[in-house]
N, C-alpha and C positions, 0 to 999 in steps of 0.2 A: 271549743275550750272556754273555762273559766276560771278568774281566778279569786283572791281573798276580798277585792273592791266587791266583785261580784255577788260574792257570799253577803257582804254587810248590806249590800243594794237589800237582799232575796228577806235579811232579818228587817231591815227598816221597812219594809212592806208588807210585813207579817208570812210571807210564806216560810220562812224556817225562823224557829227557835235559836235564841244564841245557844242554849244549852246542847241544840244540836250542833249548830257549829262547832262549840267549844270540844263537843264527844268527837267529830270530824277531825279535827285539827287533831286530838291526842291520839286519834287513830294510826292517821297518817304516819305520825314518827313516830310511834311503838312499832311500826310497821317495816322501818328501813332500816339495815342494817348498821350505817352509820349516821353522824348527825346532820341534819338538813340548815342549820344555821348558818353554814358557813360558804353554802355555794355563790350568794351575791347573785340572787334570780334576776332576768328583767325579758321583758318579752320585746320580741322585737318580729318573730316571722311565724306566724301562726298556720302557713301553709304556703304552697305555692301559687294561690292566689294572692297571697301581695306580691308578690315579685311579680305576678303580669299584671299589676293594678300599677306596681312603680315603673313600669316599662311604657304601659300607656299614657300616666301623666308625662314622664318627661319627654315623650314623641310628641304630646298634645303642647304641652309648656316651650318647647325651644319651639315648635313651629310657628306659635304666637306669636313670642319674641321678636322671631324673625322677620317675619311678617310686617311686625308693627312698629322694629326699626326701621322701616324702608319708608314709613311716612315719616315719624319723629326720630330720633334717639332717645327720647324718654317714651314714646306710645308702648314702644315693647316691654321693659320692663316693668310698666305699668299695668298693661296688660296681660303679662303672666302675675302679676305679684295678684290682682283681682280675679284670675281663673284660678289662682290655686287655692284664694280662700271660698271660692265658690265650689270648688270641688271639697273643699273641706267637710262642706257643710252637710255630704254626704258621707264621705269615705272614714272623714274623722268622726263627727258628730252623729251621725245613724250608723255606721259601720263599723266604729272602734277598730280599726286594722291599724296595728303598731308603725308597721314600718310606710305605707304610703302617707300616715298621718305625720312622721319626721319630714319625708322628701317636702309633703305641700306645706310648709311651717318653713322649710329653711327657702321654697321657692318663694312666699310671702315676703318674706325678711330681705331676702337678697334679690327680689324685685322692686321691693322701695329704697332699698340703698342703692342700685344700680338706677333706677328712675333718678335722685336727687344727683344724682355723679354725674347722671349725662348730660342733666337740665343747668347743673350750674358749674357745667367742666369751665376751666379746668379746676383742678384741687386749690382751694388755698385753707387759709383759717375761718374763714366763714362758710364755704360749702363743704369743710370736712364734717365738722360739728353738726352742722345740719345732718348732712345726712346720716350720720350715727344716731342723732337723737331720734329722724324719723325710723332706724331702722331698733329703738331699744322701743319705742313706742308704737309700733306695729306689734310687736313679739308682746307689748304687755294686753293689747287689744284681743292678739290670737288667745292669751292665755285666757283673760277671762271670758273667752267663746267658746275654746274647745279643751282649753286643759290638758297641752299634749304635753309632757312630763320635760320633752327638750327644749322647749320655748325659754322657761327659765333661763336655763346657759345660755342658750341665742341672744336673751338679750344682756346676760351680764357679758359676753364676747363683744356686743355691740357697743355697749356702753364702755368695757375697760379698753376695748380696743381704739374707741375716738380718743379717749383723754390721754392712753401713750401715744397714738400718733400725732396728735395738737404738742404735747409736752416737745416731742423729740424736731417734731418741725421747727416748734420756736426757738427753743435753747439748744444751744450748743452744748453745754454744761450738762446736762440732761443728757446728752445724746454720750457723754465721756461716762456717764454711771446709767447708762442701761441695763446693767445685769441688777443691781440694784432695786432700781425701780420699776422692772418686771417684774422680780421677788417680790416688793410689795404690794403690785395687782396680784401676785396667785396670791401669796396669803389673803389678800382680801376675800378673792373668789373662795377660796380654801376652806374661812372663816362662815359663806354662805353655805357652802356644803354643809358642815356641818350643824351651821344651826336645821337648816332641813334634815339632817341624818338626825340630830339626837330630838328631835319632837315626834320621829317614829321608830324608834329602839326596835320595837318590834319587827319593822319592814314588810306589813302587813297593807299599807297604804299607798296612794302617789306620790306620797311626800320622799319616801326610801328611792323610787324611781328620779324625780327631780335630784335628787343629791347625787345619784348615780352617773349623772349628765354634767353636773357639776364638777367633781369632781374629775371627773376627764379633763373639762377647761382647765382646772385649776395644776392639775397635774404638770401638764406640758412649763407653764406658767413658773412653778417652781424649781424644776428641775433643770430646765437650760439654763439660765443664771446660776448655779450653784458649779454646774460643770464648764460651762465658758469661762467662770471666774478661774476653775484650776488649769485652764488653758489648755485642754484636752485636746483638742484640735492643732496645737502644734506637730510638726514633724516629727518632733525628735521626743517621743513618751519617754516619761522617765519613771522609777521603781517607785521614788517619791507619790507621783501621780498615779499610780495604778492603786498604790498602796489608798492613797485620799478616796479615788473614787470606790472602791471595796467599803472602807470606813461609813463613806456616805452613802451606799446602797444598802448599806449593812442597816444602819439607822430610820434608812427610808423603807425597810423592810418589817422595823419593830414599831414604826407609826401604821404600817398596812393591818400589820396583826392585829394592833390594838383597836384601828378605828373598822376591821373588817373590809377593810374596800382595796383594791389590788391595784388602781390607776396610777399611782407616785410608781409601784415597783416596775409597772410594763413602760412608762415614758423612762425611767432611768436605765432599761435595760440596754439600749441601741449606746450611750456612752459609755456602760461599762465594757460592753461587747469590743466597741473601737479601743478602749484606754488598755486592755489587755493583749488583743489585737497589734497594736502599735509597738506595745512592750516588746512580745515576743519576736515583731521583726527584727525592733533593735538589736536582740540576744543572736538575732541567726537563723530563727526559723520562720523565714518567710514563704515556703509552701503552705505549709502549717497551721500557722499562727491561727489563722480565722477556724479553722477545723476544730482545731485543740481548744480553743478558749468558747467554740460554741457548745461542744461537749462537756465539759464542765461544770460552766453554767445553766445549761440545760439539763444534766442530771442532778444540778445541786435545786433548780426550780422544779424540778419532776418530785424532790423528794420533799422537800417545803409543803407542796399541794397535797400531798398523800399525808403529812401529816400537819397539814395547816391549823387545823381543828384542837392539835392536842400544844403545837407551839403558841397558840392563841391563849390559850387558856394560861400558860406558864408566864405570858406577859400582861395578862390584864390582872391575875392575881395581887400582882405589885403593884400596880395603879391605886391611888385612894377612893375608899369607898364610895364618895360621892361621884367620881370621875368612871366609876365603875356601871353605878344604875343610869349614867346617859348613854353607854356603850351598849351596843347589838349582846343581848342575852348569850352565855353559854353553851347554855342548853337548852 
């Protein structure tokens, strides 16, 4: 299988002309009954061989980590990180297998962090930032070598997680303001995701894949503080809380339509289900509360999915022209 990056490489190497590639894209668009601009593609598994390789890698890395830890606590994670890098030289750099590349990246960064934690145990104000710094540095080096799209999100998670952990460990006041601080961190990650997204509105290059993973990271950091501030997990859910949850979910839906990303809606879905399930239980529908809530929300989301492009056209059309130019095209 090939993708747009392969076609771009073929143009650079003189195998295909840019006119031929453009004509091929136009042919594929005309041959489809529905628009393809709203499908939010990302490549994860190209065949069962990807899963086969992942299973083999996990078995090998787990065994090496276990054996290394018998020698020294830090030797196991270090061996995992080194082996993951070596495997990535073949499966990522040469074979370009998507799912194994993601697993090996996470194993590499996790091995570096785990080694630091094991050597500098217990965690304190010195060892914790060092672990996060080493994880972020490892992610940067991995990106420079292999260009796996999830690497940027892994590095951002390491940096954001370290900063938040240091802040919450050192300051009682920061722990009291947990929700706003986490929301600020989520906003920063979301801004980074939008920077990658707007750099490739057509979503034809690796930048769109990087943005996809950053949006997945930003979504829970944004959504969880909002719904926590509404006290959604209190025992007595009220009609006001349920209405607020529905309003926030609708706003997140409008934002998702505008930027053509569904991660925010998926992250907030559990909170919406919980809010209305708890509300119906308080109204006496104990046995059917979740089923009724899931039925209504599931039907609404399926309807939105079927008419996503139409709804997105309505939302984007009311935005200022400069904003529309930076967003994915409607056609």
